[in-house]
Every structure is written in C-alpha cells, then in structure tokens.
C-alpha positions as a Markdown table, in Angstrom:
| # | Residue | x | y | z |
|---|---|---|---|---|
| 1 | Unk | 102.8 | 176.9 | 10.7 |
| 2 | Unk | 105.2 | 177.5 | 7.9 |
| 3 | Unk | 104.0 | 176.3 | 4.5 |
| 4 | Unk | 106.4 | 174.1 | 2.5 |
| 5 | Unk | 106.8 | 175.5 | -1.0 |
| 6 | Unk | 108.4 | 174.0 | -4.1 |
| 7 | Unk | 111.8 | 175.3 | -5.1 |
| 8 | Unk | 112.7 | 176.4 | -8.6 |
| 9 | Unk | 115.2 | 173.6 | -8.9 |
| 10 | Unk | 112.5 | 171.1 | -8.0 |
| 11 | Unk | 110.1 | 172.5 | -10.5 |
| 12 | Unk | 112.8 | 172.4 | -13.3 |
| 13 | Unk | 113.7 | 168.8 | -12.4 |
| 14 | Unk | 110.0 | 167.7 | -12.5 |
| 15 | Unk | 109.2 | 169.6 | -15.7 |
| 16 | Unk | 112.2 | 167.9 | -17.5 |
| 17 | Unk | 110.9 | 164.5 | -16.2 |
| 18 | Unk | 107.4 | 165.3 | -17.4 |
| 19 | Unk | 108.9 | 166.2 | -20.9 |
| 20 | Unk | 111.2 | 163.2 | -21.3 |
| 21 | Unk | 109.3 | 160.6 | -19.1 |
| 22 | Unk | 112.6 | 159.0 | -18.4 |
| 23 | Unk | 115.0 | 159.8 | -15.5 |
| 24 | Unk | 118.2 | 159.3 | -17.4 |
| 25 | Unk | 117.1 | 161.5 | -20.4 |
| 26 | Unk | 115.7 | 164.2 | -18.1 |
| 27 | Unk | 118.9 | 164.3 | -16.1 |
| 28 | Unk | 121.0 | 164.5 | -19.2 |
| 29 | Unk | 119.0 | 167.4 | -20.5 |
| 30 | Unk | 119.5 | 169.3 | -17.3 |
| 31 | Unk | 123.2 | 168.2 | -17.1 |
| 32 | Unk | 122.7 | 166.7 | -13.6 |
| 33 | Unk | 123.0 | 163.2 | -12.1 |
| 34 | Unk | 120.1 | 160.8 | -12.0 |
| 35 | Unk | 120.2 | 160.6 | -8.2 |
| 36 | Unk | 120.0 | 164.4 | -8.0 |
| 37 | Unk | 117.1 | 164.5 | -10.3 |
| 38 | Unk | 115.3 | 161.7 | -8.5 |
| 39 | Unk | 115.9 | 163.4 | -5.2 |
| 40 | Unk | 114.5 | 166.7 | -6.5 |
| 41 | Unk | 111.3 | 165.1 | -7.7 |
| 42 | Unk | 110.9 | 163.2 | -4.5 |
| 43 | Unk | 111.4 | 166.4 | -2.5 |
| 44 | Unk | 108.7 | 168.1 | -4.6 |
| 45 | Unk | 106.3 | 165.2 | -4.0 |
| 46 | Unk | 107.0 | 165.5 | -0.3 |
| 47 | Unk | 106.5 | 169.3 | -0.4 |
| 48 | Unk | 103.2 | 168.9 | -2.1 |
| 49 | Unk | 102.2 | 165.8 | -0.1 |
| 50 | Unk | 101.1 | 163.9 | -3.2 |
| 51 | Unk | 102.5 | 161.5 | -5.8 |
| 52 | Unk | 103.4 | 163.1 | -9.1 |
| 53 | Unk | 104.9 | 160.2 | -11.0 |
| 54 | Unk | 104.2 | 156.5 | -11.4 |
| 55 | Unk | 107.5 | 154.7 | -11.9 |
| 56 | Unk | 107.5 | 151.5 | -14.1 |
| 57 | Unk | 110.4 | 149.3 | -15.1 |
| 58 | Unk | 110.8 | 151.0 | -18.4 |
| 59 | Unk | 109.4 | 154.6 | -18.2 |
| 60 | Unk | 107.7 | 157.2 | -16.0 |
| 61 | Unk | 104.0 | 158.1 | -16.1 |
| 62 | Unk | 102.5 | 161.2 | -14.7 |
| 63 | Unk | 99.7 | 160.9 | -12.2 |
| 64 | Unk | 96.7 | 163.2 | -12.7 |
| 65 | Unk | 98.2 | 165.5 | -10.0 |
| 66 | Unk | 101.5 | 165.3 | -11.9 |
| 67 | Unk | 99.8 | 166.5 | -15.1 |
| 68 | Unk | 98.4 | 169.5 | -13.4 |
| 69 | Unk | 101.7 | 170.4 | -11.7 |
| 70 | Unk | 103.5 | 170.1 | -15.0 |
| 71 | Unk | 101.2 | 172.6 | -16.6 |
| 72 | Unk | 101.5 | 175.0 | -13.7 |
| 73 | Unk | 105.3 | 174.6 | -13.4 |
| 74 | Unk | 105.8 | 175.4 | -17.1 |
| 75 | Unk | 103.9 | 178.7 | -16.6 |
| 76 | Unk | 105.7 | 179.6 | -13.4 |
| 77 | Unk | 109.2 | 178.9 | -14.8 |
| 78 | Unk | 108.4 | 180.8 | -18.1 |
| 79 | Unk | 107.4 | 183.8 | -16.0 |
| 80 | Unk | 110.5 | 183.5 | -13.8 |
| 81 | Unk | 112.7 | 183.4 | -16.9 |
| 82 | Unk | 111.0 | 186.4 | -18.3 |
| 83 | Unk | 111.5 | 188.3 | -15.1 |
| 84 | Unk | 115.2 | 187.5 | -15.2 |
| 85 | Unk | 115.5 | 188.5 | -18.9 |
| 86 | Unk | 113.7 | 191.9 | -18.2 |
| 87 | Unk | 116.2 | 192.6 | -15.4 |
| 88 | Unk | 119.1 | 191.8 | -17.7 |
| 89 | Unk | 117.7 | 194.1 | -20.3 |
| 90 | Unk | 117.6 | 197.0 | -17.9 |
| 91 | Unk | 121.1 | 196.2 | -16.6 |
| 92 | Unk | 122.8 | 196.7 | -20.0 |
| 93 | Unk | 123.4 | 195.0 | -23.4 |
| 94 | Unk | 124.8 | 191.5 | -23.3 |
| 95 | Unk | 125.8 | 191.4 | -19.6 |
| 96 | Unk | 125.8 | 188.2 | -17.7 |
| 97 | Unk | 124.9 | 184.7 | -18.9 |
| 98 | Unk | 124.0 | 184.0 | -22.5 |
| 99 | Unk | 123.2 | 180.5 | -23.7 |
| 100 | Unk | 123.8 | 180.1 | -27.4 |
| 101 | Unk | 123.0 | 177.1 | -29.6 |
| 102 | Unk | 125.0 | 176.6 | -32.8 |
| 103 | Unk | 124.7 | 174.0 | -35.5 |
| 104 | Unk | 127.7 | 171.8 | -36.3 |
| 105 | Unk | 128.2 | 173.1 | -39.9 |
| 106 | Unk | 128.6 | 176.7 | -38.5 |
| 107 | Unk | 130.2 | 176.4 | -35.1 |
| 108 | Unk | 133.8 | 175.4 | -36.0 |
| 109 | Unk | 134.1 | 177.9 | -38.8 |
| 110 | Unk | 132.4 | 181.0 | -37.4 |
| 111 | Unk | 133.1 | 180.8 | -33.7 |
| 112 | Unk | 136.9 | 181.3 | -34.0 |
| 113 | Unk | 136.1 | 184.5 | -35.9 |
| 114 | Unk | 133.3 | 185.8 | -33.7 |
| 115 | Unk | 134.3 | 184.9 | -30.1 |
| 116 | Unk | 137.4 | 187.2 | -29.8 |
| 117 | Unk | 135.3 | 190.2 | -30.9 |
| 118 | Unk | 132.5 | 189.4 | -28.5 |
| 119 | Unk | 135.0 | 189.1 | -25.6 |
| 120 | Unk | 136.4 | 192.5 | -26.5 |
| 121 | Unk | 133.1 | 194.3 | -27.2 |
| 122 | Unk | 131.1 | 192.7 | -24.3 |
| 123 | Unk | 133.6 | 191.9 | -21.5 |
| 124 | Unk | 130.8 | 191.2 | -19.0 |
| 125 | Unk | 129.1 | 188.6 | -21.2 |
| 126 | Unk | 129.2 | 185.1 | -19.8 |
| 127 | Unk | 128.8 | 183.0 | -22.9 |
| 128 | Unk | 128.0 | 179.3 | -23.0 |
| 129 | Unk | 127.9 | 177.5 | -26.3 |
| 130 | Unk | 125.9 | 174.3 | -27.1 |
| 131 | Unk | 126.6 | 172.6 | -30.4 |
| 132 | Unk | 123.7 | 170.4 | -31.8 |
| 133 | Unk | 121.7 | 169.9 | -34.9 |
| 134 | Unk | 118.9 | 172.3 | -35.9 |
| 135 | Unk | 115.9 | 170.5 | -34.5 |
| 136 | Unk | 117.6 | 170.1 | -31.1 |
| 137 | Unk | 118.7 | 173.7 | -30.6 |
| 138 | Unk | 115.4 | 175.1 | -31.7 |
| 139 | Unk | 113.5 | 172.8 | -29.3 |
| 140 | Unk | 115.9 | 173.9 | -26.5 |
| 141 | Unk | 115.3 | 177.5 | -27.5 |
| 142 | Unk | 111.6 | 177.2 | -27.4 |
| 143 | Unk | 111.8 | 175.4 | -24.1 |
| 144 | Unk | 113.8 | 178.3 | -22.6 |
| 145 | Unk | 117.0 | 176.3 | -22.1 |
| 146 | Unk | 118.8 | 178.4 | -24.7 |
| 147 | Unk | 118.6 | 182.2 | -25.2 |
| 148 | Unk | 119.5 | 182.5 | -28.9 |
| 149 | Unk | 120.5 | 180.1 | -31.7 |
| 150 | Unk | 122.9 | 180.5 | -34.6 |
| 151 | Unk | 121.8 | 178.4 | -37.6 |
| 152 | Unk | 120.8 | 178.3 | -41.3 |
| 153 | Unk | 117.6 | 180.2 | -42.0 |
| 154 | Unk | 114.7 | 179.9 | -42.2 |
| 155 | Unk | 114.1 | 178.5 | -38.7 |
| 156 | Unk | 111.8 | 175.4 | -38.9 |
| 157 | Unk | 109.5 | 176.5 | -36.1 |
| 158 | Unk | 106.9 | 179.2 | -35.3 |
| 159 | Unk | 107.5 | 181.7 | -32.6 |
| 160 | Unk | 111.1 | 182.5 | -33.5 |
| 161 | Unk | 112.3 | 185.9 | -34.7 |
| 162 | Unk | 115.1 | 185.7 | -37.3 |
| 163 | Unk | 118.1 | 188.1 | -37.7 |
| 164 | Unk | 119.9 | 187.4 | -41.0 |
| 165 | Unk | 123.7 | 187.6 | -40.7 |
| 166 | Unk | 125.3 | 186.6 | -44.0 |
| 167 | Unk | 124.7 | 184.6 | -47.2 |
| 168 | Unk | 127.4 | 182.1 | -48.2 |
| 169 | Unk | 127.7 | 180.2 | -51.5 |
| 170 | Unk | 128.0 | 176.5 | -51.8 |
| 171 | Unk | 131.1 | 175.3 | -53.5 |
| 172 | Unk | 131.4 | 172.0 | -55.4 |
| 173 | Unk | 134.3 | 169.8 | -54.1 |
| 174 | Unk | 135.3 | 166.9 | -56.3 |
| 175 | Unk | 138.2 | 164.5 | -56.6 |
| 176 | Unk | 141.2 | 166.1 | -58.4 |
| 177 | Unk | 141.1 | 165.7 | -62.2 |
| 178 | Unk | 137.3 | 166.1 | -62.7 |
| 179 | Unk | 136.6 | 167.7 | -66.0 |
| 180 | Unk | 134.4 | 170.7 | -65.0 |
| 181 | Unk | 134.0 | 174.2 | -66.4 |
| 182 | Unk | 136.8 | 176.3 | -64.9 |
| 183 | Unk | 134.8 | 179.5 | -65.5 |
| 184 | Unk | 131.8 | 178.4 | -63.4 |
| 185 | Unk | 130.0 | 175.0 | -63.1 |
| 186 | Unk | 126.4 | 175.0 | -64.1 |
| 187 | Unk | 124.1 | 173.3 | -61.6 |
| 188 | Unk | 123.0 | 170.9 | -64.2 |
| 189 | Unk | 126.4 | 169.3 | -64.0 |
| 190 | Unk | 125.2 | 167.6 | -60.8 |
| 191 | Unk | 123.1 | 165.3 | -63.0 |
| 192 | Unk | 126.2 | 163.4 | -64.0 |
| 193 | Unk | 127.8 | 163.3 | -60.6 |
| 194 | Unk | 127.4 | 161.2 | -57.4 |
| 195 | Unk | 126.6 | 163.7 | -54.7 |
| 196 | Unk | 127.3 | 162.5 | -51.2 |
| 197 | Unk | 125.6 | 164.1 | -48.2 |
| 198 | Unk | 125.6 | 164.4 | -44.4 |
| 199 | Unk | 123.4 | 162.1 | -42.4 |
| 200 | Unk | 119.7 | 162.9 | -41.8 |
| 201 | Unk | 119.2 | 165.6 | -39.2 |
| 202 | Unk | 121.7 | 168.0 | -40.6 |
| 203 | Unk | 120.1 | 171.0 | -42.3 |
| 204 | Unk | 123.1 | 171.2 | -44.7 |
| 205 | Unk | 121.9 | 167.8 | -46.0 |
| 206 | Unk | 118.5 | 169.2 | -46.7 |
| 207 | Unk | 119.9 | 172.3 | -48.4 |
| 208 | Unk | 122.2 | 170.1 | -50.7 |
| 209 | Unk | 119.2 | 168.0 | -51.6 |
| 210 | Unk | 117.2 | 171.1 | -52.5 |
| 211 | Unk | 120.0 | 172.1 | -54.9 |
| 212 | Unk | 120.0 | 168.6 | -56.5 |
| 213 | Unk | 116.2 | 168.6 | -56.8 |
| 214 | Unk | 116.3 | 171.9 | -58.6 |
| 215 | Unk | 118.1 | 170.3 | -61.6 |
| 216 | Unk | 116.7 | 166.8 | -61.2 |
| 217 | Unk | 119.9 | 165.3 | -59.9 |
| 218 | Unk | 120.0 | 162.4 | -57.4 |
| 219 | Unk | 122.2 | 162.1 | -54.4 |
| 220 | Unk | 124.3 | 158.9 | -54.0 |
| 221 | Unk | 122.2 | 156.7 | -51.7 |
| 222 | Unk | 124.9 | 154.5 | -50.2 |
| 223 | Unk | 127.3 | 157.0 | -48.7 |
| 224 | Unk | 126.7 | 159.5 | -45.9 |
| 225 | Unk | 128.8 | 161.2 | -43.3 |
| 226 | Unk | 128.3 | 162.6 | -39.8 |
| 227 | Unk | 130.5 | 165.7 | -40.3 |
| 228 | Unk | 131.8 | 168.0 | -43.1 |
| 229 | Unk | 135.3 | 166.8 | -42.3 |
| 230 | Unk | 134.4 | 163.2 | -43.0 |
| 231 | Unk | 132.4 | 164.2 | -46.1 |
| 232 | Unk | 135.4 | 165.9 | -47.6 |
| 233 | Unk | 137.6 | 163.0 | -46.8 |
| 234 | Unk | 135.2 | 160.7 | -48.6 |
| 235 | Unk | 135.4 | 163.0 | -51.7 |
| 236 | Unk | 139.2 | 162.9 | -51.4 |
| 237 | Unk | 138.9 | 159.1 | -51.5 |
| 238 | Unk | 137.0 | 159.2 | -54.8 |
| 239 | Unk | 133.5 | 158.2 | -53.5 |
| 240 | Unk | 131.7 | 161.2 | -55.1 |
| 241 | Unk | 131.4 | 165.0 | -54.9 |
| 242 | Unk | 129.8 | 167.2 | -52.3 |
| 243 | Unk | 128.7 | 170.8 | -51.6 |
| 244 | Unk | 130.6 | 172.7 | -49.0 |
| 245 | Unk | 129.6 | 176.2 | -47.6 |
| 246 | Unk | 132.1 | 178.9 | -48.2 |
| 247 | Unk | 133.0 | 179.4 | -44.5 |
| 248 | Unk | 134.0 | 175.8 | -44.2 |
| 249 | Unk | 135.9 | 175.5 | -47.4 |
| 250 | Unk | 139.4 | 176.5 | -46.4 |
| 251 | Unk | 139.4 | 174.6 | -43.1 |
| 252 | Unk | 138.1 | 171.3 | -44.5 |
| 253 | Unk | 139.9 | 171.1 | -47.9 |
| 254 | Unk | 143.3 | 171.8 | -46.5 |
| 255 | Unk | 143.1 | 168.6 | -44.5 |
| 256 | Unk | 142.4 | 166.4 | -47.6 |
| 257 | Unk | 144.6 | 165.7 | -50.6 |
| 258 | Unk | 143.5 | 165.1 | -54.2 |
| 259 | Unk | 140.7 | 167.6 | -54.2 |
| 260 | Unk | 139.4 | 170.0 | -56.8 |
| 261 | Unk | 137.4 | 173.1 | -55.8 |
| 262 | Unk | 134.9 | 174.3 | -58.3 |
| 263 | Unk | 132.6 | 177.4 | -58.0 |
| 264 | Unk | 129.2 | 177.5 | -59.6 |
| 265 | Unk | 128.2 | 179.8 | -62.3 |
| 266 | Unk | 126.0 | 182.7 | -61.1 |
| 267 | Unk | 123.6 | 182.6 | -59.5 |
| 268 | Unk | 125.4 | 180.1 | -57.2 |
| 269 | Unk | 123.4 | 178.1 | -54.7 |
| 270 | Unk | 123.7 | 179.5 | -51.2 |
| 271 | Unk | 122.5 | 179.4 | -47.7 |
| 272 | Unk | 121.6 | 182.2 | -45.3 |
| 273 | Unk | 123.0 | 182.1 | -41.8 |
| 274 | Unk | 121.4 | 184.0 | -39.0 |
| 275 | Unk | 120.3 | 184.3 | -35.3 |
| 276 | Unk | 117.0 | 183.1 | -33.9 |
| 277 | Unk | 115.4 | 184.0 | -30.6 |
| 278 | Unk | 112.0 | 183.6 | -29.0 |
| 279 | Unk | 109.6 | 186.2 | -30.3 |
| 280 | Unk | 108.4 | 186.8 | -26.8 |
| 281 | Unk | 111.9 | 187.5 | -25.4 |
| 282 | Unk | 112.4 | 191.0 | -24.0 |
| 283 | Unk | 116.1 | 190.9 | -25.1 |
| 284 | Unk | 115.5 | 191.7 | -28.8 |
| 285 | Unk | 117.7 | 194.8 | -28.6 |
| 286 | Unk | 120.5 | 192.7 | -27.1 |
| 287 | Unk | 120.2 | 190.2 | -29.9 |
| 288 | Unk | 120.3 | 192.9 | -32.5 |
| 289 | Unk | 123.6 | 194.1 | -30.9 |
| 290 | Unk | 124.9 | 190.6 | -31.0 |
| 291 | Unk | 123.9 | 190.2 | -34.7 |
| 292 | Unk | 125.7 | 193.5 | -35.5 |
| 293 | Unk | 128.8 | 192.4 | -33.7 |
| 294 | Unk | 128.9 | 189.0 | -35.6 |
| 295 | Unk | 128.3 | 190.8 | -39.0 |
| 296 | Unk | 131.3 | 193.1 | -38.3 |
| 297 | Unk | 133.5 | 190.2 | -37.2 |
| 298 | Unk | 132.7 | 188.3 | -40.4 |
| 299 | Unk | 133.4 | 191.4 | -42.5 |
| 300 | Unk | 136.7 | 192.2 | -40.7 |
| 301 | Unk | 138.0 | 188.6 | -41.0 |
| 302 | Unk | 138.5 | 189.0 | -44.8 |
| 303 | Unk | 135.3 | 188.1 | -46.6 |
| 304 | Unk | 135.7 | 185.4 | -49.2 |
| 305 | Unk | 134.1 | 185.9 | -52.6 |
| 306 | Unk | 131.2 | 183.6 | -51.8 |
| 307 | Unk | 130.2 | 185.4 | -48.5 |
| 308 | Unk | 127.9 | 188.4 | -48.6 |
| 309 | Unk | 126.0 | 190.5 | -45.9 |
| 310 | Unk | 122.5 | 189.2 | -45.7 |
C-alpha cells in the first residue's frame, strides 16, 4: 500500500502557521489566501492521520503532535533550501531566483542605480525585491524566506555575514534661512535645534538618535514621520531640522521648497550600508559578486562628496 507523505507546500504552510499562530498572518507571510493555507494544513493532518492544531475563536494552538511536526518540518525545509542553494552555486553565479530584502531608507535611492547594472551583468538572475524595515527583513532572512538583505550595518542579529558596500554621510536639512556655519556645521549645533525623526522601527531613526546623544542633544518628541519624504516636507514646513543620508538628499530635497542643506564639519556622522546573508549559506561567492557589482554601480553613478567605498 502506498504511504501518504506530506508535500513541501503543506510543510511550509504548517510551519508558517506554527510561527504566527494565526491563519491570516501566516497566509499573508506566505503570500497566499487563507483558504489555501487552511486547506494545506488540513491535508497535512489527513496525510499524517493526526490533529496538529487546535482552533479557537481568536488564535491557533499547536497540539503535542503539532509541536513535534513543527520542529521536524523546520529541519526538513532548511535542508531542502540548502540543497537548492548548493545546486544553484554549482550552476553559476547569480542564476535563477534571488530574494532580496531592502530597507525603505535605501531602496528608492539605491535600486534605480543598481538594478540596470544587475540586469546587464547577470541576465539570468530572477530578482524579487521586498521592502521592509530592518527587523522584518532580518527575521525573513533567518527564516529562509529571503536570500540576502540590503541594509545599514551592523546587522542586529547573530548568524548573519556582512559585506560592507559604502559609507554615506548624514547631511543636516533645515528650513531656509537658518544661521549655520557655511564651512561645516559642528555636531554640537544640534543642541540648539529641534531634530525630527522617523517613527520607531526605522534604523535611520536610531542612527540619528545616536548622533544626537553624542553631543547631548535631544530630538523633538512631538513630531515623527513614516518616510524620509514626509520628514523633509515637515522640515520644509518649519517644524524642525533632520538628518538625511547622502544618497537620499537630491531626491528628497528637490521635492520640497524653503530648505537649506548644511554639511557637517569633519568627521561627519555617517552610516555604513551593506549586504547581509545567512552565515550558513553556500552562496557566499555569489553574494560577494553581487556586492562587487553594487559597489561598481554606485561608483559609476557619480559618487557624491559624502559617499565613500566601505
């Protein structure tokens, strides 16, 4: 008699449910419908002839059998992903699917520079891009749902190898007419200014706060923004000043009137942007090639004064 075995799709669906303990959230993470997810889990239960989940009105609980299956499924899928990655590595550099996570304060400014070069240099690369905040893309990377991430370093998690790409200065953006040193603003000037920031969850917020703390300055507590575009518009409206990374400066300031752009005296505060990938991945050579291509694309685009190779 033939033995009914779980499918990879069923295991992935169940593992997502075990992680989120909610059908809607698990389905969203896998980018599938709730009925499809529910059907896959039910089929897995039928295949194994045991109940894996206990459904309540508000959430999902794992049965003892479900706990054991979740642990095994994680191991099985990790090994399967590793097998696929090893085959890709043999096939050639950057061939086939590559799932990239990018943070919002990098994606709209770097991708237009990088994507044309990648398309030309690696024509067989099937790139998919997911834009999310740092904590989300790092969690997705470690869970195996992303292959590599593009973000500000250091990566806030263990088990991730970093490949620095470039350093970029922060530039002080203020309403027009602010009396600041034209030869280079000292960081201590922030003590007398209301610095407005991005909302919590953005690594750029944390970096700006670090700059403020270095000189004992305090950020304005009442005003936050969800994007750099909104942040610069708030500055244009006279609500305070902010710090903008060099790569975003031209794009964001050209959209807002009544702005003054002021560079810091050396050494200027900066952030380091780089790639991160799982330290266990067999595709390290591919990611080195990807990093080299990005560095070249940035250099060829006409490097601004505040951007330097890392």
